[in-house]
Backbone as JSON Lines, residues from 0, in Angstrom:
{"i":0,"aa":"R","n":[16.56,-3.87,12.07],"ca":[15.54,-3.53,12.97],"c":[14.03,-3.79,12.86]}
{"i":1,"aa":"M","n":[13.46,-4.73,11.69],"ca":[12.64,-5.16,11.44],"c":[12.39,-6.65,12.28]}
{"i":2,"aa":"V","n":[11.81,-6.94,12.68],"ca":[11.58,-8.58,13.66],"c":[10.23,-9.43,12.34]}
{"i":3,"aa":"M","n":[10.62,-10.17,12.16],"ca":[10.34,-11.02,10.72],"c":[9.27,-12.15,11.11]}
{"i":4,"aa":"A","n":[9.5,-12.49,12.17],"ca":[8.17,-12.76,13.34],"c":[7.05,-12.05,13.49]}
{"i":5,"aa":"S","n":[6.78,-10.83,12.89],"ca":[5.42,-9.97,13.15],"c":[5.18,-9.77,11.75]}
{"i":6,"aa":"R","n":[5.77,-10.5,10.78],"ca":[5.03,-10.39,9.75],"c":[3.7,-11.48,9.58]}
{"i":7,"aa":"R","n":[2.79,-10.91,8.92],"ca":[1.54,-11.74,9.18],"c":[0.08,-10.77,8.07]}
{"i":8,"aa":"V","n":[-0.63,-11.59,7.79],"ca":[-1.56,-10.89,6.64],"c":[-2.27,-9.97,7.72]}
{"i":9,"aa":"R","n":[-2.68,-8.43,6.91],"ca":[-3.17,-7.53,8.04],"c":[-4.12,-6.52,7.19]}
{"i":10,"aa":"T","n":[-4.93,-6.21,7.58],"ca":[-6.0,-5.18,7.05],"c":[-5.05,-3.67,6.78]}
{"i":11,"aa":"L","n":[-5.94,-2.89,5.98],"ca":[-5.02,-1.5,6.7],"c":[-5.72,-1.4,8.51]}
{"i":12,"aa":"E","n":[-6.85,-1.45,8.54],"ca":[-7.1,-0.98,10.15],"c":[-5.75,-1.65,10.78]}
{"i":13,"aa":"E","n":[-5.12,-2.68,10.64],"ca":[-4.36,-2.98,11.28],"c":[-2.83,-2.87,11.62]}
{"i":14,"aa":"I","n":[-2.93,-1.92,10.59],"ca":[-1.37,-1.72,10.94],"c":[-0.95,-0.29,11.36]}
{"i":15,"aa":"V","n":[-0.44,-0.15,12.43],"ca":[-0.52,0.8,13.75],"c":[0.83,1.47,13.68]}
{"i":16,"aa":"G","n":[1.82,1.15,13.09],"ca":[2.99,1.23,13.27],"c":[3.95,0.4,12.07]}
{"i":17,"aa":"E","n":[5.42,1.21,12.47],"ca":[6.68,0.72,11.29],"c":[6.41,-1.09,11.56]}
{"i":18,"aa":"C","n":[6.21,-1.89,10.28],"ca":[5.79,-3.67,10.15],"c":[5.98,-4.08,8.8]}
{"i":19,"aa":"E","n":[6.2,-5.22,8.7],"ca":[6.37,-5.44,7.42],"c":[5.17,-6.99,7.32]}
{"i":20,"aa":"T","n":[4.53,-6.58,6.27],"ca":[3.11,-7.4,6.35],"c":[2.73,-8.05,4.78]}
{"i":21,"aa":"D","n":[1.82,-8.75,5.15],"ca":[0.92,-8.66,4.06],"c":[-0.61,-8.37,3.64]}
{"i":22,"aa":"L","n":[-0.44,-8.06,2.24],"ca":[-1.87,-7.31,2.41],"c":[-2.46,-8.19,0.7]}
{"i":23,"aa":"S","n":[-3.94,-8.26,1.14],"ca":[-4.63,-8.45,-0.22],"c":[-5.74,-7.66,-0.25]}
{"i":24,"aa":"C","n":[-5.74,-6.84,-1.38],"ca":[-6.72,-5.17,-1.53],"c":[-7.04,-5.31,-2.65]}
{"i":25,"aa":"R","n":[-7.76,-4.17,-3.32],"ca":[-8.14,-3.58,-4.4],"c":[-7.19,-2.39,-5.05]}
{"i":26,"aa":"V","n":[-6.64,-2.41,-6.25],"ca":[-6.55,-1.44,-6.74],"c":[-7.16,-0.39,-7.01]}
{"i":27,"aa":"V","n":[-6.55,0.7,-6.42],"ca":[-7.58,2.15,-6.5],"c":[-7.13,3.06,-7.98]}
{"i":28,"aa":"T","n":[-5.91,2.93,-8.16],"ca":[-5.03,3.53,-9.1],"c":[-4.0,3.2,-9.35]}
{"i":29,"aa":"A","n":[-2.79,3.67,-10.31],"ca":[-2.1,3.27,-9.91],"c":[-1.04,4.35,-11.07]}
{"i":30,"aa":"S","n":[-0.3,5.09,-10.55],"ca":[0.3,6.55,-11.09],"c":[1.45,6.08,-11.29]}
{"i":31,"aa":"K","n":[2.01,6.7,-11.88],"ca":[4.1,6.62,-12.78],"c":[3.65,8.24,-11.69]}
{"i":32,"aa":"V","n":[5.3,7.6,-11.51],"ca":[5.89,8.92,-10.61],"c":[7.47,8.95,-11.31]}
{"i":33,"aa":"Q","n":[8.1,9.57,-10.97],"ca":[9.87,10.1,-11.64],"c":[10.53,8.76,-10.86]}
{"i":34,"aa":"E","n":[10.49,8.53,-10.08],"ca":[11.22,7.2,-8.9],"c":[10.64,6.0,-10.02]}
{"i":35,"aa":"G","n":[9.37,5.83,-10.02],"ca":[8.43,4.7,-10.15],"c":[7.12,4.39,-10.31]}
{"i":36,"aa":"L","n":[6.65,3.85,-9.58],"ca":[5.3,3.97,-9.19],"c":[4.46,3.89,-8.27]}
{"i":37,"aa":"V","n":[3.31,4.74,-7.86],"ca":[2.36,5.06,-6.79],"c":[1.18,4.1,-7.19]}
{"i":38,"aa":"V","n":[1.02,2.84,-5.95],"ca":[-0.43,2.25,-6.57],"c":[-1.09,2.4,-5.39]}
{"i":39,"aa":"R","n":[-2.14,2.93,-5.18],"ca":[-2.89,3.37,-4.45],"c":[-3.98,1.95,-4.43]}
{"i":40,"aa":"V","n":[-4.2,1.23,-2.95],"ca":[-4.9,0.27,-2.63],"c":[-6.07,0.71,-1.7]}
{"i":41,"aa":"E","n":[-7.11,-0.35,-1.62],"ca":[-8.06,-0.59,-0.5],"c":[-8.37,-1.57,-0.11]}
{"i":42,"aa":"D","n":[-8.64,-2.07,1.26],"ca":[-9.35,-3.35,1.42],"c":[-11.2,-3.27,2.27]}
{"i":43,"aa":"G","n":[-11.56,-2.44,2.1],"ca":[-12.65,-2.03,3.22],"c":[-12.7,-1.62,4.25]}
{"i":44,"aa":"T","n":[-11.18,-1.3,4.81],"ca":[-11.0,-0.97,6.35],"c":[-10.63,0.71,6.12]}
{"i":45,"aa":"C","n":[-10.61,0.8,7.46],"ca":[-10.01,2.3,7.44],"c":[-8.61,2.45,8.09]}
{"i":46,"aa":"S","n":[-7.28,3.06,7.52],"ca":[-6.5,3.25,8.17],"c":[-5.78,4.0,9.1]}
{"i":47,"aa":"Q","n":[-5.21,3.7,10.26],"ca":[-5.33,4.5,11.2],"c":[-3.87,5.07,11.63]}
{"i":48,"aa":"V","n":[-3.19,5.16,10.65],"ca":[-1.58,5.62,10.84],"c":[-1.67,6.55,9.68]}
{"i":49,"aa":"F","n":[-1.2,7.93,10.18],"ca":[-0.84,9.26,9.18],"c":[0.35,8.74,7.94]}
{"i":50,"aa":"S","n":[-0.68,8.74,6.82],"ca":[0.58,8.12,5.92],"c":[0.93,8.92,4.76]}
{"i":51,"aa":"V","n":[1.39,9.03,4.26],"ca":[2.5,9.93,2.92],"c":[1.14,9.25,1.58]}
{"i":52,"aa":"E","n":[0.55,10.16,1.25],"ca":[-0.26,10.28,0.06],"c":[-0.13,10.75,-0.89]}
{"i":53,"aa":"Y","n":[-0.37,10.53,-2.53],"ca":[0.61,10.84,-3.59],"c":[-0.98,12.03,-3.99]}
{"i":54,"aa":"R","n":[-0.44,13.31,-4.44],"ca":[-1.31,14.08,-5.01],"c":[-1.12,13.93,-6.28]}
{"i":55,"aa":"G","n":[-0.9,13.63,-7.04],"ca":[-0.65,13.77,-8.42],"c":[0.43,14.92,-8.59]}
{"i":56,"aa":"Q","n":[0.9,14.41,-10.35],"ca":[2.04,15.13,-10.97],"c":[1.96,16.9,-10.92]}
{"i":57,"aa":"D","n":[0.6,17.07,-10.93],"ca":[0.99,18.2,-11.77],"c":[0.21,19.48,-10.53]}
{"i":58,"aa":"T","n":[0.4,18.89,-9.23],"ca":[-0.01,19.64,-7.7],"c":[1.53,19.96,-7.47]}
{"i":59,"aa":"L","n":[1.45,21.21,-6.69],"ca":[2.78,21.64,-5.9],"c":[2.88,20.7,-5.03]}
{"i":60,"aa":"T","n":[2.51,20.59,-4.65],"ca":[2.7,19.6,-3.4],"c":[2.0,18.05,-3.61]}
{"i":61,"aa":"Q","n":[3.27,17.69,-4.16],"ca":[3.05,15.72,-5.02],"c":[2.48,14.72,-3.4]}
{"i":62,"aa":"E","n":[2.93,15.55,-2.46],"ca":[2.89,14.33,-1.75],"c":[2.17,14.68,-0.34]}
{"i":63,"aa":"E","n":[1.02,14.74,0.84],"ca":[0.68,15.34,1.99],"c":[0.59,13.76,2.96]}
{"i":64,"aa":"A","n":[0.3,14.06,4.26],"ca":[-0.03,13.11,5.11],"c":[-1.33,13.34,5.66]}
{"i":65,"aa":"G","n":[-2.01,12.28,5.92],"ca":[-3.44,12.28,6.18],"c":[-3.74,10.67,6.74]}
{"i":66,"aa":"N","n":[-4.57,10.5,7.55],"ca":[-4.85,9.22,8.23],"c":[-6.42,9.15,8.24]}
{"i":67,"aa":"N","n":[-7.25,8.32,8.49],"ca":[-8.17,7.93,8.55],"c":[-8.91,7.76,7.08]}
{"i":68,"aa":"K","n":[-7.77,7.07,6.54],"ca":[-8.5,7.44,5.0],"c":[-8.91,5.32,4.5]}
{"i":69,"aa":"H","n":[-9.61,5.47,3.54],"ca":[-10.2,3.95,3.06],"c":[-9.17,3.58,2.4]}
{"i":70,"aa":"F","n":[-8.05,4.52,2.14],"ca":[-7.09,3.45,0.95],"c":[-5.68,4.03,1.39]}
{"i":71,"aa":"I","n":[-4.54,3.04,1.18],"ca":[-3.17,4.1,1.62],"c":[-2.86,3.85,-0.01]}
{"i":72,"aa":"D","n":[-1.28,4.47,-0.27],"ca":[-0.52,4.84,-1.19],"c":[0.63,4.13,-1.11]}
{"i":73,"aa":"V","n":[1.32,3.33,-1.87],"ca":[2.11,2.81,-1.67],"c":[3.43,2.78,-2.86]}
{"i":74,"aa":"W","n":[4.37,3.08,-2.09],"ca":[5.5,3.45,-3.26],"c":[6.06,2.22,-3.98]}
{"i":75,"aa":"V","n":[6.35,2.42,-5.13],"ca":[7.42,1.18,-5.76],"c":[8.75,2.12,-6.36]}
{"i":76,"aa":"E","n":[9.72,1.73,-6.35],"ca":[10.71,2.09,-6.54],"c":[11.81,1.2,-7.15]}
{"i":77,"aa":"N","n":[11.41,0.1,-6.77],"ca":[12.5,-0.69,-7.07],"c":[12.06,-1.31,-9.1]}
{"i":78,"aa":"S","n":[12.63,-1.28,-9.48],"ca":[12.66,-1.12,-10.77],"c":[11.64,-2.96,-11.6]}
{"i":79,"aa":"V","n":[12.85,-3.77,-10.82],"ca":[12.04,-4.99,-11.38],"c":[11.13,-5.45,-11.07]}
{"i":80,"aa":"L","n":[10.66,-4.75,-9.75],"ca":[9.19,-5.22,-9.48],"c":[8.25,-3.69,-10.27]}
{"i":81,"aa":"V","n":[8.6,-2.85,-10.74],"ca":[7.6,-1.98,-11.68],"c":[7.31,-2.56,-12.81]}
{"i":82,"aa":"D","n":[8.49,-3.38,-13.11],"ca":[8.48,-4.26,-14.05],"c":[7.18,-5.39,-14.72]}
{"i":83,"aa":"R","n":[7.48,-5.82,-13.21],"ca":[6.64,-6.89,-12.91],"c":[5.2,-6.2,-12.2]}
{"i":84,"aa":"I","n":[5.11,-5.2,-11.97],"ca":[3.62,-4.35,-11.98],"c":[3.05,-4.24,-13.35]}
{"i":85,"aa":"R","n":[4.68,-4.15,-13.84],"ca":[3.63,-3.88,-15.69],"c":[3.32,-5.23,-16.59]}
{"i":86,"aa":"E","n":[3.9,-5.89,-16.26],"ca":[3.6,-7.89,-17.01],"c":[2.38,-7.98,-16.0]}
{"i":87,"aa":"L","n":[2.28,-7.5,-15.23],"ca":[0.78,-8.06,-14.13],"c":[-0.22,-7.04,-14.96]}
{"i":88,"aa":"D","n":[-0.13,-6.35,-15.65],"ca":[-1.2,-5.22,-16.14],"c":[-1.84,-4.65,-15.24]}
{"i":89,"aa":"V","n":[-1.25,-4.47,-14.05],"ca":[-2.47,-4.25,-12.66],"c":[-2.9,-3.0,-13.4]}
{"i":90,"aa":"V","n":[-4.33,-2.72,-12.96],"ca":[-4.87,-1.61,-13.0],"c":[-6.02,-1.37,-12.36]}
{"i":91,"aa":"A","n":[-6.7,-0.63,-11.97],"ca":[-7.7,0.25,-11.07],"c":[-8.62,-1.09,-10.96]}
{"i":92,"aa":"G","n":[-9.36,-1.48,-9.65],"ca":[-10.21,-2.26,-10.24],"c":[-9.65,-4.09,-9.52]}
{"i":93,"aa":"D","n":[-8.52,-4.02,-9.7],"ca":[-7.57,-5.37,-9.59],"c":[-7.48,-5.7,-8.64]}
{"i":94,"aa":"W","n":[-7.99,-7.57,-8.05],"ca":[-7.63,-7.47,-6.65],"c":[-5.77,-8.22,-7.0]}
{"i":95,"aa":"I","n":[-5.45,-8.05,-5.56],"ca":[-3.97,-8.21,-5.49],"c":[-3.5,-8.54,-4.38]}
{"i":96,"aa":"R","n":[-2.35,-9.38,-4.45],"ca":[-1.56,-9.75,-2.62],"c":[-0.38,-9.51,-2.81]}
{"i":97,"aa":"M","n":[-0.22,-8.57,-1.86],"ca":[1.57,-8.2,-1.77],"c":[2.02,-9.17,-0.07]}
{"i":98,"aa":"E","n":[3.0,-9.44,-0.65],"ca":[3.89,-10.3,0.64],"c":[4.93,-9.35,1.11]}
{"i":99,"aa":"R","n":[4.93,-9.01,2.14],"ca":[6.31,-8.18,2.54],"c":[6.18,-6.82,2.38]}
{"i":100,"aa":"M","n":[4.96,-6.03,1.99],"ca":[5.1,-4.42,1.77],"c":[5.02,-4.06,3.47]}
{"i":101,"aa":"K","n":[6.25,-2.92,3.7],"ca":[6.39,-2.42,4.24],"c":[6.02,-1.13,5.23]}
{"i":102,"aa":"C","n":[5.27,-1.03,6.21],"ca":[5.32,0.36,6.18],"c":[6.49,0.99,7.38]}
{"i":103,"aa":"V","n":[6.82,2.05,6.91],"ca":[7.82,2.32,7.53],"c":[7.9,3.91,7.87]}
{"i":104,"aa":"Q","n":[8.47,4.75,9.19],"ca":[8.08,5.61,9.51],"c":[9.16,6.77,8.62]}
{"i":105,"aa":"E","n":[8.55,7.89,8.23],"ca":[9.29,9.1,7.49],"c":[10.31,9.85,8.42]}
{"i":106,"aa":"G","n":[11.62,10.39,8.05],"ca":[11.66,11.28,8.65],"c":[12.41,10.57,10.35]}
{"i":107,"aa":"D","n":[13.09,11.56,11.03],"ca":[13.3,10.64,12.47],"c":[12.29,10.79,13.67]}
{"i":108,"aa":"G","n":[10.91,10.87,13.28],"ca":[9.86,10.58,14.02],"c":[9.84,11.47,15.09]}
{"i":109,"aa":"G","n":[10.53,12.94,15.16],"ca":[10.54,14.22,16.04],"c":[9.51,14.56,15.88]}
{"i":110,"aa":"Q","n":[8.7,14.32,14.58],"ca":[7.66,15.55,14.63],"c":[6.24,14.45,14.84]}
{"i":111,"aa":"A","n":[5.35,15.22,15.25],"ca":[4.13,14.54,15.87],"c":[2.97,15.23,15.01]}
{"i":112,"aa":"P","n":[1.92,13.86,14.69],"ca":[1.9,12.68,14.55],"c":[2.94,12.32,13.61]}
{"i":113,"aa":"H","n":[3.02,10.76,14.16],"ca":[4.58,10.18,13.27],"c":[4.21,9.89,11.97]}
{"i":114,"aa":"V","n":[4.55,9.89,10.46],"ca":[4.3,10.34,9.4],"c":[5.27,8.82,9.36]}
{"i":115,"aa":"F","n":[4.22,7.97,8.33],"ca":[4.61,6.72,7.65],"c":[4.53,6.65,6.09]}
{"i":116,"aa":"R","n":[5.3,5.68,5.8],"ca":[5.2,5.94,4.4],"c":[5.01,4.19,3.69]}
{"i":117,"aa":"F","n":[4.27,3.67,2.8],"ca":[4.28,2.49,2.73],"c":[4.86,1.96,1.38]}
{"i":118,"aa":"V","n":[6.18,1.05,1.03],"ca":[6.91,1.07,0.45],"c":[6.92,-1.16,0.04]}
{"i":119,"aa":"M","n":[6.94,-0.61,-1.28],"ca":[7.23,-1.97,-2.1],"c":[8.57,-2.29,-2.48]}
{"i":120,"aa":"E","n":[9.22,-3.35,-1.86],"ca":[10.74,-2.83,-1.98],"c":[11.01,-4.67,-2.33]}
{"i":121,"aa":"D","n":[11.26,-5.5,-1.64],"ca":[11.48,-6.78,-1.77],"c":[10.11,-7.66,-1.82]}
{"i":122,"aa":"V","n":[9.13,-7.22,-2.83],"ca":[7.51,-8.27,-2.38],"c":[7.61,-9.22,-3.65]}
{"i":123,"aa":"R","n":[6.67,-10.25,-3.06],"ca":[6.17,-10.4,-4.45],"c":[4.89,-9.99,-4.32]}
{"i":124,"aa":"I","n":[4.08,-9.69,-5.83],"ca":[2.61,-9.64,-5.74],"c":[2.33,-10.53,-6.92]}
{"i":125,"aa":"W","n":[0.83,-10.67,-6.83],"ca":[0.52,-11.59,-7.65],"c":[-1.11,-10.98,-8.03]}
{"i":126,"aa":"R","n":[-1.89,-11.24,-8.72],"ca":[-3.62,-10.99,-8.81],"c":[-4.05,-11.76,-8.01]}
{"i":127,"aa":"L","n":[-4.95,-11.58,-7.88],"ca":[-6.38,-12.59,-6.94],"c":[-7.46,-12.71,-7.61]}
{"i":128,"aa":"E","n":[-7.59,-13.71,-8.26],"ca":[-8.78,-14.1,-8.94],"c":[-10.47,-13.81,-8.06]}
{"i":129,"aa":"E","n":[-11.37,-13.09,-8.85],"ca":[-12.38,-12.88,-8.79],"c":[-13.33,-14.44,-7.56]}
{"i":130,"aa":"G","n":[-13.03,-15.33,-7.84],"ca":[-13.79,-16.27,-7.09],"c":[-12.93,-16.66,-5.67]}
{"i":131,"aa":"E","n":[-11.71,-15.77,-5.37],"ca":[-11.09,-16.48,-4.35],"c":[-11.24,-15.88,-2.69]}
{"i":132,"aa":"L","n":[-11.1,-16.6,-2.01],"ca":[-12.08,-16.28,-0.66],"c":[-11.67,-15.05,-0.06]}
{"i":133,"aa":"E","n":[-10.7,-14.69,-0.46],"ca":[-9.77,-13.17,-0.13],"c":[-10.06,-11.99,-0.43]}
{"i":134,"aa":"V","n":[-10.95,-12.23,-2.1],"ca":[-11.58,-10.99,-2.63],"c":[-12.78,-11.26,-1.95]}
{"i":135,"aa":"A","n":[-13.64,-12.13,-1.79],"ca":[-15.29,-12.12,-0.94],"c":[-14.97,-11.46,0.57]}
{"i":136,"aa":"R","n":[-13.93,-11.92,0.78],"ca":[-13.72,-11.24,2.17],"c":[-14.03,-9.59,1.98]}
{"i":137,"aa":"I","n":[-12.91,-9.17,1.48],"ca":[-12.77,-7.93,0.64],"c":[-14.0,-7.14,0.67]}
{"i":138,"aa":"R","n":[-14.43,-7.63,-0.74],"ca":[-15.64,-7.05,-0.87],"c":[-16.7,-7.12,0.24]}
{"i":139,"aa":"E","n":[-17.24,-8.17,0.83],"ca":[-17.73,-7.6,2.21],"c":[-17.7,-6.62,2.8]}
{"i":140,"aa":"R","n":[-16.15,-6.97,3.37],"ca":[-15.92,-5.4,3.84],"c":[-16.46,-4.22,3.52]}
{"i":141,"aa":"M","n":[-16.08,-4.23,2.47],"ca":[-16.59,-2.99,1.47],"c":[-18.1,-2.77,1.56]}
{"i":142,"aa":"R","n":[-18.54,-3.61,1.55],"ca":[-20.07,-3.4,1.77],"c":[-20.54,-1.92,2.34]}
Protein backbone atom coordinates (compact mmCIF):
# COMPACT_ATOMS: atom_id res chain seq x y z
CA ARG A 1 0.00 0.00 0.00
CA MET A 2 2.87 2.35 0.66
CA VAL A 3 5.09 3.52 -2.11
CA MET A 4 8.78 3.30 -1.28
CA ALA A 5 9.62 6.02 -3.78
CA SER A 6 7.80 8.51 -1.57
CA ARG A 7 10.30 8.12 1.25
CA ARG A 8 12.53 11.12 1.87
CA VAL A 9 13.63 13.36 4.68
CA ARG A 10 10.71 15.52 5.70
CA THR A 11 10.05 18.03 8.44
CA LEU A 12 6.98 17.63 10.66
CA GLU A 13 5.35 20.39 8.63
CA GLU A 14 5.83 18.47 5.37
CA ILE A 15 4.01 15.36 6.59
CA VAL A 16 0.46 15.86 5.34
CA GLY A 17 -0.86 12.30 5.18
CA GLU A 18 0.12 8.64 5.21
CA CYS A 19 3.77 8.20 4.35
CA GLU A 20 7.05 6.63 5.28
CA THR A 21 9.68 9.23 5.98
CA ASP A 22 13.07 9.95 7.46
CA LEU A 23 13.05 12.51 10.24
CA SER A 24 15.82 14.33 12.06
CA CYS A 25 14.59 15.77 15.34
CA ARG A 26 15.13 16.48 19.02
CA VAL A 27 13.67 14.24 21.69
CA VAL A 28 11.24 16.05 24.01
CA THR A 29 10.33 13.03 26.17
CA ALA A 30 10.43 9.24 26.04
CA SER A 31 7.61 7.60 28.03
CA LYS A 32 7.26 3.94 28.88
CA VAL A 33 3.81 2.59 28.03
CA GLN A 34 2.33 -0.89 28.28
CA GLU A 35 2.98 -1.66 24.62
CA GLY A 36 6.50 -0.19 24.55
CA LEU A 37 7.51 3.46 24.29
CA VAL A 38 6.14 6.78 23.13
CA VAL A 39 8.85 9.16 21.96
CA ARG A 40 7.82 12.81 21.65
CA VAL A 41 9.96 14.68 19.14
CA GLU A 42 10.22 18.18 17.69
CA ASP A 43 12.06 19.69 14.76
CA GLY A 44 11.21 23.39 14.87
CA THR A 45 8.26 23.13 12.48
CA CYS A 46 4.55 22.77 13.14
CA SER A 47 2.72 19.49 12.50
CA GLN A 48 -0.09 19.85 9.94
CA VAL A 49 -1.97 16.60 10.58
CA PHE A 50 -4.34 15.60 13.35
CA SER A 51 -2.28 13.00 15.15
CA VAL A 52 -2.67 10.92 18.28
CA GLU A 53 -0.82 12.34 21.24
CA TYR A 54 0.09 10.60 24.44
CA ARG A 55 -1.42 12.22 27.53
CA GLY A 56 0.28 10.19 30.27
CA GLN A 57 -0.39 6.93 32.09
CA ASP A 58 -2.40 8.47 34.88
CA THR A 59 -4.91 10.34 32.73
CA LEU A 60 -8.34 8.96 31.94
CA THR A 61 -7.84 9.41 28.21
CA GLN A 62 -4.25 8.37 27.61
CA GLU A 63 -4.50 9.42 23.98
CA GLU A 64 -5.99 12.43 22.31
CA ALA A 65 -5.79 13.88 18.80
CA GLY A 66 -4.61 17.38 18.04
CA ASN A 67 -2.96 19.36 15.28
CA ASN A 68 -0.81 22.46 14.84
CA LYS A 69 1.57 21.08 17.44
CA HIS A 70 5.27 21.74 17.56
CA PHE A 71 5.84 18.07 18.37
CA ILE A 72 4.61 14.62 17.42
CA ASP A 73 4.38 11.43 19.46
CA VAL A 74 5.87 8.33 17.89
CA TRP A 75 4.72 4.92 19.12
CA VAL A 76 7.35 2.18 19.40
CA GLU A 77 5.87 -1.28 19.97
CA ASN A 78 8.58 -3.42 18.38
CA SER A 79 10.53 -4.86 21.34
CA VAL A 80 13.82 -4.96 19.40
CA LEU A 81 13.44 -1.25 18.68
CA VAL A 82 12.48 -0.49 22.29
CA ASP A 83 15.72 -2.21 23.36
CA ARG A 84 17.70 -0.31 20.73
CA ILE A 85 16.37 3.02 22.03
CA ARG A 86 17.26 1.95 25.59
CA GLU A 87 20.77 0.99 24.44
CA LEU A 88 21.19 4.38 22.78
CA ASP A 89 20.08 5.83 26.12
CA VAL A 90 17.81 8.32 24.35
CA VAL A 91 16.72 11.08 26.73
CA ALA A 92 15.09 14.50 26.46
CA GLY A 93 17.25 16.93 24.54
CA ASP A 94 18.98 14.28 22.41
CA TRP A 95 19.17 14.75 18.64
CA ILE A 96 18.13 11.66 16.68
CA ARG A 97 17.57 10.54 13.12
CA MET A 98 14.86 8.00 12.32
CA GLU A 99 14.73 6.21 8.99
CA ARG A 100 11.38 4.90 7.74
CA MET A 101 9.14 6.35 10.42
CA LYS A 102 5.52 5.86 9.37
CA CYS A 103 2.51 8.13 9.51
CA VAL A 104 -0.58 5.89 9.33
CA GLN A 105 -4.25 6.73 9.33
CA GLU A 106 -6.22 5.56 12.38
CA GLY A 107 -9.53 3.74 12.00
CA ASP A 108 -11.36 3.47 8.72
CA GLY A 109 -10.86 7.09 7.78
CA GLY A 110 -14.61 7.63 8.13
CA GLN A 111 -14.29 10.31 10.77
CA ALA A 112 -13.33 13.85 9.89
CA PRO A 113 -10.77 15.18 10.30
CA HIS A 114 -8.63 12.13 9.54
CA VAL A 115 -6.53 11.14 12.54
CA PHE A 116 -3.02 9.80 12.09
CA ARG A 117 -0.58 7.95 14.32
CA PHE A 118 3.19 8.07 14.01
CA VAL A 119 4.86 4.71 14.47
CA MET A 120 8.34 3.20 14.44
CA GLU A 121 8.25 -0.40 13.27
CA ASP A 122 11.15 -1.32 11.06
CA VAL A 123 13.20 1.79 11.72
CA ARG A 124 16.88 2.56 11.85
CA ILE A 125 17.52 5.07 14.59
CA TRP A 126 20.72 6.74 15.64
CA ARG A 127 21.97 9.70 17.59
CA LEU A 128 23.03 12.89 15.84
CA GLU A 129 25.99 14.76 17.24
CA GLU A 130 25.97 18.41 18.27
CA GLY A 131 28.22 19.60 15.42
CA GLU A 132 26.27 17.98 12.57
CA LEU A 133 24.64 20.05 9.85
CA GLU A 134 21.20 18.48 10.46
CA VAL A 135 21.37 19.53 14.12
CA ALA A 136 22.36 23.07 13.12
CA ARG A 137 19.34 23.21 10.75
CA ILE A 138 16.91 22.07 13.44
CA ARG A 139 18.38 24.56 15.96
CA GLU A 140 17.96 27.32 13.39
CA ARG A 141 14.26 26.44 12.93
CA MET A 142 13.71 26.35 16.69
CA ARG A 143 14.86 29.91 17.22
